[in-house]
mmCIF file of the N, C-alpha and C atoms, coordinates in Angstrom:
data_MODEL
# 
_entry.id   MODEL 
# 
loop_
_atom_site.group_PDB 
_atom_site.id 
_atom_site.type_symbol 
_atom_site.label_atom_id 
_atom_site.label_alt_id 
_atom_site.label_comp_id 
_atom_site.label_asym_id 
_atom_site.label_entity_id 
_atom_site.label_seq_id 
_atom_site.pdbx_PDB_ins_code 
_atom_site.Cartn_x 
_atom_site.Cartn_y 
_atom_site.Cartn_z 
_atom_site.occupancy 
_atom_site.B_iso_or_equiv 
_atom_site.pdbx_formal_charge 
_atom_site.auth_seq_id 
_atom_site.auth_comp_id 
_atom_site.auth_asym_id 
_atom_site.auth_atom_id 
_atom_site.pdbx_PDB_model_num 
ATOM 1   N N  . ALA A 1 1  ? 174.996 56.174 -66.440 1.00 0.00 ? 1  ALA A N  1 
ATOM 2   C CA . ALA A 1 1  ? 175.600 56.651 -67.671 1.00 0.00 ? 1  ALA A CA 1 
ATOM 3   C C  . ALA A 1 1  ? 177.074 57.012 -67.450 1.00 0.00 ? 1  ALA A C  1 
ATOM 4   N N  . TYR A 1 2  ? 177.383 57.579 -66.273 1.00 0.00 ? 2  TYR A N  1 
ATOM 5   C CA . TYR A 1 2  ? 178.758 57.973 -65.978 1.00 0.00 ? 2  TYR A CA 1 
ATOM 6   C C  . TYR A 1 2  ? 179.675 56.750 -65.992 1.00 0.00 ? 2  TYR A C  1 
ATOM 7   N N  . ALA A 1 3  ? 179.245 55.699 -65.336 1.00 0.00 ? 3  ALA A N  1 
ATOM 8   C CA . ALA A 1 3  ? 180.057 54.485 -65.263 1.00 0.00 ? 3  ALA A CA 1 
ATOM 9   C C  . ALA A 1 3  ? 180.123 53.759 -66.602 1.00 0.00 ? 3  ALA A C  1 
ATOM 10  N N  . ALA A 1 4  ? 179.080 53.862 -67.417 1.00 0.00 ? 4  ALA A N  1 
ATOM 11  C CA . ALA A 1 4  ? 179.027 53.158 -68.693 1.00 0.00 ? 4  ALA A CA 1 
ATOM 12  C C  . ALA A 1 4  ? 179.743 53.896 -69.821 1.00 0.00 ? 4  ALA A C  1 
ATOM 13  N N  . ALA A 1 5  ? 180.264 55.062 -69.565 1.00 0.00 ? 5  ALA A N  1 
ATOM 14  C CA . ALA A 1 5  ? 180.889 55.869 -70.621 1.00 0.00 ? 5  ALA A CA 1 
ATOM 15  C C  . ALA A 1 5  ? 182.021 55.132 -71.319 1.00 0.00 ? 5  ALA A C  1 
ATOM 16  N N  . LYS A 1 6  ? 182.806 54.375 -70.611 1.00 0.00 ? 6  LYS A N  1 
ATOM 17  C CA . LYS A 1 6  ? 183.933 53.648 -71.205 1.00 0.00 ? 6  LYS A CA 1 
ATOM 18  C C  . LYS A 1 6  ? 183.454 52.646 -72.246 1.00 0.00 ? 6  LYS A C  1 
ATOM 19  N N  . ARG A 1 7  ? 182.384 51.920 -71.928 1.00 0.00 ? 7  ARG A N  1 
ATOM 20  C CA . ARG A 1 7  ? 181.841 50.920 -72.863 1.00 0.00 ? 7  ARG A CA 1 
ATOM 21  C C  . ARG A 1 7  ? 181.314 51.570 -74.139 1.00 0.00 ? 7  ARG A C  1 
ATOM 22  N N  . HIS A 1 8  ? 180.687 52.715 -73.991 1.00 0.00 ? 8  HIS A N  1 
ATOM 23  C CA . HIS A 1 8  ? 180.029 53.334 -75.139 1.00 0.00 ? 8  HIS A CA 1 
ATOM 24  C C  . HIS A 1 8  ? 180.909 54.306 -75.918 1.00 0.00 ? 8  HIS A C  1 
ATOM 25  N N  . PHE A 1 9  ? 181.899 54.908 -75.246 1.00 0.00 ? 9  PHE A N  1 
ATOM 26  C CA . PHE A 1 9  ? 182.681 55.952 -75.898 1.00 0.00 ? 9  PHE A CA 1 
ATOM 27  C C  . PHE A 1 9  ? 184.177 55.685 -75.938 1.00 0.00 ? 9  PHE A C  1 
ATOM 28  N N  . GLY A 1 10 ? 184.622 54.578 -75.366 1.00 0.00 ? 10 GLY A N  1 
ATOM 29  C CA . GLY A 1 10 ? 186.031 54.183 -75.450 1.00 0.00 ? 10 GLY A CA 1 
ATOM 30  C C  . GLY A 1 10 ? 186.979 55.270 -74.982 1.00 0.00 ? 10 GLY A C  1 
ATOM 31  N N  . ASP A 1 11 ? 187.886 55.676 -75.863 1.00 0.00 ? 11 ASP A N  1 
ATOM 32  C CA . ASP A 1 11 ? 188.902 56.669 -75.508 1.00 0.00 ? 11 ASP A CA 1 
ATOM 33  C C  . ASP A 1 11 ? 188.319 58.043 -75.205 1.00 0.00 ? 11 ASP A C  1 
ATOM 34  N N  . ARG A 1 12 ? 187.104 58.281 -75.623 1.00 0.00 ? 12 ARG A N  1 
ATOM 35  C CA . ARG A 1 12 ? 186.460 59.577 -75.375 1.00 0.00 ? 12 ARG A CA 1 
ATOM 36  C C  . ARG A 1 12 ? 185.687 59.578 -74.055 1.00 0.00 ? 12 ARG A C  1 
ATOM 37  N N  . ALA A 1 13 ? 185.809 58.523 -73.288 1.00 0.00 ? 13 ALA A N  1 
ATOM 38  C CA . ALA A 1 13 ? 185.078 58.408 -72.030 1.00 0.00 ? 13 ALA A CA 1 
ATOM 39  C C  . ALA A 1 13 ? 185.368 59.566 -71.067 1.00 0.00 ? 13 ALA A C  1 
ATOM 40  N N  . PRO A 1 14 ? 186.626 59.988 -70.882 1.00 0.00 ? 14 PRO A N  1 
ATOM 41  C CA . PRO A 1 14 ? 186.852 61.095 -69.941 1.00 0.00 ? 14 PRO A CA 1 
ATOM 42  C C  . PRO A 1 14 ? 186.103 62.375 -70.328 1.00 0.00 ? 14 PRO A C  1 
ATOM 43  N N  . GLN A 1 15 ? 186.119 62.721 -71.605 1.00 0.00 ? 15 GLN A N  1 
ATOM 44  C CA . GLN A 1 15 ? 185.399 63.914 -72.052 1.00 0.00 ? 15 GLN A CA 1 
ATOM 45  C C  . GLN A 1 15 ? 183.892 63.733 -71.886 1.00 0.00 ? 15 GLN A C  1 
ATOM 46  N N  . THR A 1 16 ? 183.422 62.537 -72.188 1.00 0.00 ? 16 THR A N  1 
ATOM 47  C CA . THR A 1 16 ? 181.996 62.247 -72.037 1.00 0.00 ? 16 THR A CA 1 
ATOM 48  C C  . THR A 1 16 ? 181.580 62.368 -70.583 1.00 0.00 ? 16 THR A C  1 
ATOM 49  N N  . ARG A 1 17 ? 182.416 61.860 -69.690 1.00 0.00 ? 17 ARG A N  1 
ATOM 50  C CA . ARG A 1 17 ? 182.092 61.957 -68.265 1.00 0.00 ? 17 ARG A CA 1 
ATOM 51  C C  . ARG A 1 17 ? 182.051 63.408 -67.808 1.00 0.00 ? 17 ARG A C  1 
ATOM 52  N N  . THR A 1 18 ? 182.918 64.248 -68.341 1.00 0.00 ? 18 THR A N  1 
ATOM 53  C CA . THR A 1 18 ? 182.885 65.670 -68.004 1.00 0.00 ? 18 THR A CA 1 
ATOM 54  C C  . THR A 1 18 ? 181.559 66.281 -68.443 1.00 0.00 ? 18 THR A C  1 
ATOM 55  N N  . TRP A 1 19 ? 181.145 65.994 -69.661 1.00 0.00 ? 19 TRP A N  1 
ATOM 56  C CA . TRP A 1 19 ? 179.871 66.527 -70.158 1.00 0.00 ? 19 TRP A CA 1 
ATOM 57  C C  . TRP A 1 19 ? 178.699 65.999 -69.340 1.00 0.00 ? 19 TRP A C  1 
ATOM 58  N N  . LEU A 1 20 ? 178.715 64.735 -68.986 1.00 0.00 ? 20 LEU A N  1 
ATOM 59  C CA . LEU A 1 20 ? 177.638 64.180 -68.169 1.00 0.00 ? 20 LEU A CA 1 
ATOM 60  C C  . LEU A 1 20 ? 177.570 64.868 -66.807 1.00 0.00 ? 20 LEU A C  1 
ATOM 61  N N  . LEU A 1 21 ? 178.717 65.123 -66.236 1.00 0.00 ? 21 LEU A N  1 
ATOM 62  C CA . LEU A 1 21 ? 178.762 65.796 -64.946 1.00 0.00 ? 21 LEU A CA 1 
ATOM 63  C C  . LEU A 1 21 ? 178.238 67.231 -65.053 1.00 0.00 ? 21 LEU A C  1 
ATOM 64  N N  . LEU A 1 22 ? 178.621 67.933 -66.105 1.00 0.00 ? 22 LEU A N  1 
ATOM 65  C CA . LEU A 1 22 ? 178.117 69.292 -66.325 1.00 0.00 ? 22 LEU A CA 1 
ATOM 66  C C  . LEU A 1 22 ? 176.602 69.295 -66.523 1.00 0.00 ? 22 LEU A C  1 
ATOM 67  N N  . LEU A 1 23 ? 176.106 68.346 -67.288 1.00 0.00 ? 23 LEU A N  1 
ATOM 68  C CA . LEU A 1 23 ? 174.659 68.255 -67.501 1.00 0.00 ? 23 LEU A CA 1 
ATOM 69  C C  . LEU A 1 23 ? 173.919 67.963 -66.200 1.00 0.00 ? 23 LEU A C  1 
ATOM 70  N N  . ALA A 1 24 ? 174.480 67.074 -65.409 1.00 0.00 ? 24 ALA A N  1 
ATOM 71  C CA . ALA A 1 24 ? 173.854 66.756 -64.122 1.00 0.00 ? 24 ALA A CA 1 
ATOM 72  C C  . ALA A 1 24 ? 173.807 67.984 -63.226 1.00 0.00 ? 24 ALA A C  1 
ATOM 73  N N  . CYS A 1 25 ? 174.864 68.765 -63.231 1.00 0.00 ? 25 CYS A N  1 
ATOM 74  C CA . CYS A 1 25 ? 174.898 69.978 -62.409 1.00 0.00 ? 25 CYS A CA 1 
ATOM 75  C C  . CYS A 1 25 ? 173.883 71.014 -62.889 1.00 0.00 ? 25 CYS A C  1 
ATOM 76  N N  . GLN A 1 26 ? 173.597 71.028 -64.173 1.00 0.00 ? 26 GLN A N  1 
ATOM 77  C CA . GLN A 1 26 ? 172.577 71.944 -64.689 1.00 0.00 ? 26 GLN A CA 1 
ATOM 78  C C  . GLN A 1 26 ? 171.177 71.526 -64.247 1.00 0.00 ? 26 GLN A C  1 
ATOM 79  N N  . ARG A 1 27 ? 170.979 70.241 -64.090 1.00 0.00 ? 27 ARG A N  1 
ATOM 80  C CA . ARG A 1 27 ? 169.645 69.737 -63.758 1.00 0.00 ? 27 ARG A CA 1 
ATOM 81  C C  . ARG A 1 27 ? 169.378 69.632 -62.259 1.00 0.00 ? 27 ARG A C  1 
ATOM 82  N N  . LEU A 1 28 ? 170.421 69.464 -61.483 1.00 0.00 ? 28 LEU A N  1 
ATOM 83  C CA . LEU A 1 28 ? 170.257 69.315 -60.034 1.00 0.00 ? 28 LEU A CA 1 
ATOM 84  C C  . LEU A 1 28 ? 170.305 70.672 -59.341 1.00 0.00 ? 28 LEU A C  1 
ATOM 85  N N  . PRO A 1 29 ? 169.650 70.780 -58.201 1.00 0.00 ? 29 PRO A N  1 
ATOM 86  C CA . PRO A 1 29 ? 169.811 71.996 -57.405 1.00 0.00 ? 29 PRO A CA 1 
ATOM 87  C C  . PRO A 1 29 ? 171.270 72.127 -56.959 1.00 0.00 ? 29 PRO A C  1 
ATOM 88  N N  . ALA A 1 30 ? 171.741 73.341 -56.836 1.00 0.00 ? 30 ALA A N  1 
ATOM 89  C CA . ALA A 1 30 ? 173.148 73.601 -56.505 1.00 0.00 ? 30 ALA A CA 1 
ATOM 90  C C  . ALA A 1 30 ? 173.580 72.918 -55.213 1.00 0.00 ? 30 ALA A C  1 
ATOM 91  N N  . ASP A 1 31 ? 172.679 72.778 -54.257 1.00 0.00 ? 31 ASP A N  1 
ATOM 92  C CA . ASP A 1 31 ? 173.063 72.153 -52.989 1.00 0.00 ? 31 ASP A CA 1 
ATOM 93  C C  . ASP A 1 31 ? 173.295 70.646 -53.121 1.00 0.00 ? 31 ASP A C  1 
ATOM 94  N N  . GLN A 1 32 ? 172.968 70.065 -54.255 1.00 0.00 ? 32 GLN A N  1 
ATOM 95  C CA . GLN A 1 32 ? 173.191 68.640 -54.488 1.00 0.00 ? 32 GLN A CA 1 
ATOM 96  C C  . GLN A 1 32 ? 174.460 68.339 -55.279 1.00 0.00 ? 32 GLN A C  1 
ATOM 97  N N  . HIS A 1 33 ? 175.120 69.348 -55.800 1.00 0.00 ? 33 HIS A N  1 
ATOM 98  C CA . HIS A 1 33 ? 176.308 69.133 -56.634 1.00 0.00 ? 33 HIS A CA 1 
ATOM 99  C C  . HIS A 1 33 ? 177.432 68.442 -55.872 1.00 0.00 ? 33 HIS A C  1 
ATOM 100 N N  . ALA A 1 34 ? 177.738 68.922 -54.685 1.00 0.00 ? 34 ALA A N  1 
ATOM 101 C CA . ALA A 1 34 ? 178.836 68.330 -53.913 1.00 0.00 ? 34 ALA A CA 1 
ATOM 102 C C  . ALA A 1 34 ? 178.525 66.881 -53.533 1.00 0.00 ? 34 ALA A C  1 
ATOM 103 N N  . VAL A 1 35 ? 177.258 66.600 -53.254 1.00 0.00 ? 35 VAL A N  1 
ATOM 104 C CA . VAL A 1 35 ? 176.849 65.233 -52.923 1.00 0.00 ? 35 VAL A CA 1 
ATOM 105 C C  . VAL A 1 35 ? 177.057 64.327 -54.131 1.00 0.00 ? 35 VAL A C  1 
ATOM 106 N N  . LEU A 1 36 ? 176.658 64.792 -55.301 1.00 0.00 ? 36 LEU A N  1 
ATOM 107 C CA . LEU A 1 36 ? 176.840 64.019 -56.526 1.00 0.00 ? 36 LEU A CA 1 
ATOM 108 C C  . LEU A 1 36 ? 178.318 63.741 -56.773 1.00 0.00 ? 36 LEU A C  1 
ATOM 109 N N  . VAL A 1 37 ? 179.138 64.762 -56.695 1.00 0.00 ? 37 VAL A N  1 
ATOM 110 C CA . VAL A 1 37 ? 180.579 64.606 -56.944 1.00 0.00 ? 37 VAL A CA 1 
ATOM 111 C C  . VAL A 1 37 ? 181.188 63.630 -55.941 1.00 0.00 ? 37 VAL A C  1 
ATOM 112 N N  . ARG A 1 38 ? 180.841 63.773 -54.691 1.00 0.00 ? 38 ARG A N  1 
ATOM 113 C CA . ARG A 1 38 ? 181.373 62.884 -53.657 1.00 0.00 ? 38 ARG A CA 1 
ATOM 114 C C  . ARG A 1 38 ? 180.951 61.431 -53.916 1.00 0.00 ? 38 ARG A C  1 
ATOM 115 N N  . ASP A 1 39 ? 179.681 61.223 -54.276 1.00 0.00 ? 39 ASP A N  1 
ATOM 116 C CA . ASP A 1 39 ? 179.200 59.864 -54.539 1.00 0.00 ? 39 ASP A CA 1 
ATOM 117 C C  . ASP A 1 39 ? 179.869 59.252 -55.762 1.00 0.00 ? 39 ASP A C  1 
ATOM 118 N N  . LEU A 1 40 ? 180.001 60.033 -56.831 1.00 0.00 ? 40 LEU A N  1 
ATOM 119 C CA . LEU A 1 40 ? 180.670 59.517 -58.033 1.00 0.00 ? 40 LEU A CA 1 
ATOM 120 C C  . LEU A 1 40 ? 182.125 59.163 -57.739 1.00 0.00 ? 40 LEU A C  1 
ATOM 121 N N  . TYR A 1 41 ? 182.778 59.978 -56.941 1.00 0.00 ? 41 TYR A N  1 
ATOM 122 C CA . TYR A 1 41 ? 184.169 59.688 -56.596 1.00 0.00 ? 41 TYR A CA 1 
ATOM 123 C C  . TYR A 1 41 ? 184.265 58.404 -55.768 1.00 0.00 ? 41 TYR A C  1 
ATOM 124 N N  . ARG A 1 42 ? 183.465 58.292 -54.755 1.00 0.00 ? 42 ARG A N  1 
ATOM 125 C CA . ARG A 1 42 ? 183.550 57.146 -53.849 1.00 0.00 ? 42 ARG A CA 1 
ATOM 126 C C  . ARG A 1 42 ? 183.180 55.826 -54.525 1.00 0.00 ? 42 ARG A C  1 
ATOM 127 N N  . ARG A 1 43 ? 182.254 55.875 -55.457 1.00 0.00 ? 43 ARG A N  1 
ATOM 128 C CA . ARG A 1 43 ? 181.790 54.650 -56.106 1.00 0.00 ? 43 ARG A CA 1 
ATOM 129 C C  . ARG A 1 43 ? 182.541 54.322 -57.395 1.00 0.00 ? 43 ARG A C  1 
ATOM 130 N N  . GLY A 1 44 ? 183.314 55.267 -57.895 1.00 0.00 ? 44 GLY A N  1 
ATOM 131 C CA . GLY A 1 44 ? 183.958 55.088 -59.189 1.00 0.00 ? 44 GLY A CA 1 
ATOM 132 C C  . GLY A 1 44 ? 185.205 54.225 -59.151 1.00 0.00 ? 44 GLY A C  1 
ATOM 133 N N  . ASP A 1 45 ? 185.519 53.648 -60.311 1.00 0.00 ? 45 ASP A N  1 
ATOM 134 C CA . ASP A 1 45 ? 186.797 52.966 -60.444 1.00 0.00 ? 45 ASP A CA 1 
ATOM 135 C C  . ASP A 1 45 ? 187.878 54.026 -60.683 1.00 0.00 ? 45 ASP A C  1 
ATOM 136 N N  . ASN A 1 46 ? 189.106 53.603 -60.851 1.00 0.00 ? 46 ASN A N  1 
ATOM 137 C CA . ASN A 1 46 ? 190.194 54.577 -60.988 1.00 0.00 ? 46 ASN A CA 1 
ATOM 138 C C  . ASN A 1 46 ? 190.012 55.510 -62.179 1.00 0.00 ? 46 ASN A C  1 
ATOM 139 N N  . ASP A 1 47 ? 189.607 54.984 -63.338 1.00 0.00 ? 47 ASP A N  1 
ATOM 140 C CA . ASP A 1 47 ? 189.397 55.827 -64.518 1.00 0.00 ? 47 ASP A CA 1 
ATOM 141 C C  . ASP A 1 47 ? 188.286 56.841 -64.283 1.00 0.00 ? 47 ASP A C  1 
ATOM 142 N N  . GLU A 1 48 ? 187.216 56.409 -63.641 1.00 0.00 ? 48 GLU A N  1 
ATOM 143 C CA . GLU A 1 48 ? 186.105 57.312 -63.354 1.00 0.00 ? 48 GLU A CA 1 
ATOM 144 C C  . GLU A 1 48 ? 186.541 58.401 -62.373 1.00 0.00 ? 48 GLU A C  1 
ATOM 145 N N  . ARG A 1 49 ? 187.325 58.026 -61.386 1.00 0.00 ? 49 ARG A N  1 
ATOM 146 C CA . ARG A 1 49 ? 187.808 59.011 -60.417 1.00 0.00 ? 49 ARG A CA 1 
ATOM 147 C C  . ARG A 1 49 ? 188.730 60.039 -61.071 1.00 0.00 ? 49 ARG A C  1 
ATOM 148 N N  . ILE A 1 50 ? 189.609 59.564 -61.934 1.00 0.00 ? 50 ILE A N  1 
ATOM 149 C CA . ILE A 1 50 ? 190.520 60.480 -62.625 1.00 0.00 ? 50 ILE A CA 1 
ATOM 150 C C  . ILE A 1 50 ? 189.727 61.477 -63.462 1.00 0.00 ? 50 ILE A C  1 
ATOM 151 N N  . ALA A 1 51 ? 188.759 60.988 -64.224 1.00 0.00 ? 51 ALA A N  1 
ATOM 152 C CA . ALA A 1 51 ? 187.935 61.869 -65.056 1.00 0.00 ? 51 ALA A CA 1 
ATOM 153 C C  . ALA A 1 51 ? 187.195 62.888 -64.198 1.00 0.00 ? 51 ALA A C  1 
ATOM 154 N N  . LEU A 1 52 ? 186.674 62.437 -63.071 1.00 0.00 ? 52 LEU A N  1 
ATOM 155 C CA . LEU A 1 52 ? 185.955 63.331 -62.171 1.00 0.00 ? 52 LEU A CA 1 
ATOM 156 C C  . LEU A 1 52 ? 186.872 64.428 -61.645 1.00 0.00 ? 52 LEU A C  1 
ATOM 157 N N  . LEU A 1 53 ? 188.037 64.038 -61.167 1.00 0.00 ? 53 LEU A N  1 
ATOM 158 C CA . LEU A 1 53 ? 188.967 65.021 -60.599 1.00 0.00 ? 53 LEU A CA 1 
ATOM 159 C C  . LEU A 1 53 ? 189.447 66.009 -61.654 1.00 0.00 ? 53 LEU A C  1 
ATOM 160 N N  . GLN A 1 54 ? 189.626 65.545 -62.880 1.00 0.00 ? 54 GLN A N  1 
ATOM 161 C CA . GLN A 1 54 ? 190.047 66.443 -63.951 1.00 0.00 ? 54 GLN A CA 1 
ATOM 162 C C  . GLN A 1 54 ? 188.929 67.380 -64.387 1.00 0.00 ? 54 GLN A C  1 
ATOM 163 N N  . SER A 1 55 ? 187.713 67.092 -63.985 1.00 0.00 ? 55 SER A N  1 
ATOM 164 C CA . SER A 1 55 ? 186.557 67.915 -64.359 1.00 0.00 ? 55 SER A CA 1 
ATOM 165 C C  . SER A 1 55 ? 186.188 68.957 -63.316 1.00 0.00 ? 55 SER A C  1 
ATOM 166 N N  . LEU A 1 56 ? 186.689 68.827 -62.119 1.00 0.00 ? 56 LEU A N  1 
ATOM 167 C CA . LEU A 1 56 ? 186.225 69.688 -61.030 1.00 0.00 ? 56 LEU A CA 1 
ATOM 168 C C  . LEU A 1 56 ? 186.333 71.174 -61.346 1.00 0.00 ? 56 LEU A C  1 
ATOM 169 N N  . HIS A 1 57 ? 187.396 71.580 -61.984 1.00 0.00 ? 57 HIS A N  1 
ATOM 170 C CA . HIS A 1 57 ? 187.571 73.010 -62.254 1.00 0.00 ? 57 HIS A CA 1 
ATOM 171 C C  . HIS A 1 57 ? 186.584 73.544 -63.285 1.00 0.00 ? 57 HIS A C  1 
ATOM 172 N N  . ARG A 1 58 ? 185.929 72.670 -64.021 1.00 0.00 ? 58 ARG A N  1 
ATOM 173 C CA . ARG A 1 58 ? 184.943 73.088 -65.024 1.00 0.00 ? 58 ARG A CA 1 
ATOM 174 C C  . ARG A 1 58 ? 183.543 73.258 -64.434 1.00 0.00 ? 58 ARG A C  1 
ATOM 175 N N  . LEU A 1 59 ? 183.324 72.744 -63.251 1.00 0.00 ? 59 LEU A N  1 
ATOM 176 C CA . LEU A 1 59 ? 182.008 72.797 -62.628 1.00 0.00 ? 59 LEU A CA 1 
ATOM 177 C C  . LEU A 1 59 ? 181.741 74.172 -62.020 1.00 0.00 ? 59 LEU A C  1 
ATOM 178 N N  . PRO A 1 60 ? 180.463 74.519 -61.884 1.00 0.00 ? 60 PRO A N  1 
ATOM 179 C CA . PRO A 1 60 ? 180.134 75.803 -61.259 1.00 0.00 ? 60 PRO A CA 1 
ATOM 180 C C  . PRO A 1 60 ? 180.653 75.856 -59.818 1.00 0.00 ? 60 PRO A C  1 
ATOM 181 N N  . GLU A 1 61 ? 181.280 76.947 -59.478 1.00 0.00 ? 61 GLU A N  1 
ATOM 182 C CA . GLU A 1 61 ? 181.821 77.158 -58.131 1.00 0.00 ? 61 GLU A CA 1 
ATOM 183 C C  . GLU A 1 61 ? 182.685 75.973 -57.677 1.00 0.00 ? 61 GLU A C  1 
ATOM 184 N N  . PRO A 1 62 ? 183.803 75.745 -58.335 1.00 0.00 ? 62 PRO A N  1 
ATOM 185 C CA . PRO A 1 62 ? 184.613 74.556 -58.059 1.00 0.00 ? 62 PRO A CA 1 
ATOM 186 C C  . PRO A 1 62 ? 185.151 74.476 -56.626 1.00 0.00 ? 62 PRO A C  1 
ATOM 187 N N  . ALA A 1 63 ? 185.192 75.571 -55.931 1.00 0.00 ? 63 ALA A N  1 
ATOM 188 C CA . ALA A 1 63 ? 185.684 75.537 -54.544 1.00 0.00 ? 63 ALA A CA 1 
ATOM 189 C C  . ALA A 1 63 ? 184.811 74.645 -53.661 1.00 0.00 ? 63 ALA A C  1 
ATOM 190 N N  . ARG A 1 64 ? 183.594 74.389 -54.085 1.00 0.00 ? 64 ARG A N  1 
ATOM 191 C CA . ARG A 1 64 ? 182.700 73.529 -53.285 1.00 0.00 ? 64 ARG A CA 1 
ATOM 192 C C  . ARG A 1 64 ? 183.167 72.085 -53.237 1.00 0.00 ? 64 ARG A C  1 
ATOM 193 N N  . PHE A 1 65 ? 184.096 71.717 -54.105 1.00 0.00 ? 65 PHE A N  1 
ATOM 194 C CA . PHE A 1 65 ? 184.513 70.321 -54.223 1.00 0.00 ? 65 PHE A CA 1 
ATOM 195 C C  . PHE A 1 65 ? 185.893 70.062 -53.621 1.00 0.00 ? 65 PHE A C  1 
ATOM 196 N N  . VAL A 1 66 ? 186.365 70.983 -52.837 1.00 0.00 ? 66 VAL A N  1 
ATOM 197 C CA . VAL A 1 66 ? 187.691 70.855 -52.226 1.00 0.00 ? 66 VAL A CA 1 
ATOM 198 C C  . VAL A 1 66 ? 187.757 69.611 -51.343 1.00 0.00 ? 66 VAL A C  1 
ATOM 199 N N  . GLU A 1 67 ? 186.699 69.325 -50.637 1.00 0.00 ? 67 GLU A N  1 
ATOM 200 C CA . GLU A 1 67 ? 186.697 68.151 -49.746 1.00 0.00 ? 67 GLU A CA 1 
ATOM 201 C C  . GLU A 1 67 ? 186.960 66.866 -50.536 1.00 0.00 ? 67 GLU A C  1 
ATOM 202 N N  . THR A 1 68 ? 186.332 66.730 -51.680 1.00 0.00 ? 68 THR A N  1 
ATOM 203 C CA . THR A 1 68 ? 186.559 65.553 -52.527 1.00 0.00 ? 68 THR A CA 1 
ATOM 204 C C  . THR A 1 68 ? 187.988 65.533 -53.053 1.00 0.00 ? 68 THR A C  1 
ATOM 205 N N  . ALA A 1 69 ? 188.484 66.687 -53.460 1.00 0.00 ? 69 ALA A N  1 
ATOM 206 C CA . ALA A 1 69 ? 189.860 66.757 -53.970 1.00 0.00 ? 69 ALA A CA 1 
ATOM 207 C C  . ALA A 1 69 ? 190.874 66.396 -52.881 1.00 0.00 ? 69 ALA A C  1 
ATOM 208 N N  . VAL A 1 70 ? 190.643 66.858 -51.670 1.00 0.00 ? 70 VAL A N  1 
ATOM 209 C CA . VAL A 1 70 ? 191.538 66.530 -50.561 1.00 0.00 ? 70 VAL A CA 1 
ATOM 210 C C  . VAL A 1 70 ? 191.491 65.032 -50.266 1.00 0.00 ? 70 VAL A C  1 
ATOM 211 N N  . GLU A 1 71 ? 190.281 64.471 -50.292 1.00 0.00 ? 71 GLU A N  1 
ATOM 212 C CA . GLU A 1 71 ? 190.149 63.022 -50.086 1.00 0.00 ? 71 GLU A CA 1 
ATOM 213 C C  . GLU A 1 71 ? 190.933 62.261 -51.154 1.00 0.00 ? 71 GLU A C  1 
ATOM 214 N N  . ALA A 1 72 ? 190.884 62.720 -52.381 1.00 0.00 ? 72 ALA A N  1 
ATOM 215 C CA . ALA A 1 72 ? 191.620 62.072 -53.474 1.00 0.00 ? 72 ALA A CA 1 
ATOM 216 C C  . ALA A 1 72 ? 193.122 62.135 -53.244 1.00 0.00 ? 72 ALA A C  1 
ATOM 217 N N  . CYS A 1 73 ? 193.589 63.247 -52.712 1.00 0.00 ? 73 CYS A N  1 
ATOM 218 C CA . CYS A 1 73 ? 195.037 63.381 -52.447 1.00 0.00 ? 73 CYS A CA 1 
ATOM 219 C C  . CYS A 1 73 ? 195.496 62.405 -51.381 1.00 0.00 ? 73 CYS A C  1 
ATOM 220 N N  . ARG A 1 74 ? 194.615 61.984 -50.531 1.00 0.00 ? 74 ARG A N  1 
ATOM 221 C CA . ARG A 1 74 ? 194.959 61.048 -49.456 1.00 0.00 ? 74 ARG A CA 1 
ATOM 222 C C  . ARG A 1 74 ? 194.880 59.592 -49.909 1.00 0.00 ? 74 ARG A C  1 
ATOM 223 N N  . SER A 1 75 ? 194.391 59.384 -51.114 1.00 0.00 ? 75 SER A N  1 
ATOM 224 C CA . SER A 1 75 ? 194.216 58.025 -51.627 1.00 0.00 ? 75 SER A CA 1 
ATOM 225 C C  . SER A 1 75 ? 195.546 57.355 -51.875 1.00 0.00 ? 75 SER A C  1 
ATOM 226 N N  . HIS A 1 76 ? 195.571 56.052 -51.756 1.00 0.00 ? 76 HIS A N  1 
ATOM 227 C CA . HIS A 1 76 ? 196.798 55.294 -52.026 1.00 0.00 ? 76 HIS A CA 1 
ATOM 228 C C  . HIS A 1 76 ? 196.954 54.971 -53.504 1.00 0.00 ? 76 HIS A C  1 
ATOM 229 N N  . VAL A 1 77 ? 195.901 55.260 -54.293 1.00 0.00 ? 77 VAL A N  1 
ATOM 230 C CA . VAL A 1 77 ? 195.935 54.944 -55.728 1.00 0.00 ? 77 VAL A CA 1 
ATOM 231 C C  . VAL A 1 77 ? 196.560 56.085 -56.494 1.00 0.00 ? 77 VAL A C  1 
# 
């Protein structure tokens, strides 16, 4: 659903991806949140990665995602 947001929601895809990520965090155990974020970042295209990074501060305990944010800063994109 995260990857398909662009097809279904067009310009609203970034907001939709934020909501999907928040919903996933509500349903998953807290110890799986960082794994989910890392996997979505690594597998995502540039638009998906941007939406993910812009959402990190909205997630519960955002400090847990620093590793992903640092990895993004090292990206050539």
